[in-house]
N, C-alpha and C positions, 0 to 999 in steps of 0.2 A: 498652469494652462494659459496664463496671460502674459507669459514672458515673451519678449521681442529680442531676438538677437540677429546680428548681421555677420556675414561672411564675405570677405572681398578677396579675389584672387586675380591672377593675370589672365587666365584662359578659361576659367569655369571649373565647376566641381567634377566634370566627367570629361572624357575625350583623351586623346594621345597627348596632349600638352597640359593636362589637368595639373601634374606635379611639377611643371616647369615654372621657374621664376620668370618675372617680366619686368621690363623697364619701360618708361614712358614711350620712347620712340619705336620700341618693338609693337607696341599696341597701335600706335599711329600709323606705322608702316603696314602692319598686317591687315588693318581695317581698310586701307587704301586712302585714308585721309591725307597722307603725306603728299599725295600728288596734287591735292589742292591747296597746300601751304606754301609751295616754293622750297627753295634751298638756299644754302649759304653763297652759292655762286651767282645768284640773282639778287642784287641788292635792292630792287624795286619791290620785292614780295617778301614781307617779314617772316621770319621763322618763329613759330610759337613753341618754344620749349615748355615742357610741363602741361601740354594740353591733355594728354592721355591720362596722367595722374589726377588732374582736376576733374576730368569727365568721370572717372571711376569714383572719385570721392563725392561729387554731386549726386550721381545716381545712387550711391549707397544712402546718403542722407535723404534723398527723396523717397527710397524705399522704407526707410525707418519712419519718416513723417507719415507716409500712407498706412504703415502698419500700426502706428499710434492712433491714427483716425480710426481704422478698422476696429482696433481694441476698444476705443471709446464707444463706438456704435454697436459692435457686436459682442464685445467682452471675450475676444479670444486673441492670443498671442500668435505669432508666426516667425518663421525664419526668412531672413532677407539674404539673398545670394546674388551678388554682382561680380562683374569681372571687367578688367581694363579693357579687354578686346571687344566685349559686347557693348560696353558703354561708348567706345568710339565708333562702332557700327551704328549704333543708334544716333549718334551725333552726326554721322554722315549727311543725314537729311538737312540738318541745320547748315552745314558747310555748303552743300550743294545749293540750298535755297538762297544763300548769301549772293551766289553768282547771279541770281536772276533779279536782284533788286537794281 
């Protein structure tokens, strides 16, 4: 009952693409973040390779840390379920906010 386990996927546990594999740039493009990052044809804007993979890993780590804190406080375990696509959608606010600074 105190077990904490994490699952990370490309597009989440349910839905039409749940069983599909994902690559970093697929998550970045499908989330809409690629429009904020520029491309190889524009040398003035850097291209951030690996951003989607990093976002998914960081969100998974945050989920595990939150689950550890909950287990310490309430004595229960839980499942952490993250996806590359949803992590990038969550990070869209960060990328959009960067433009307002």
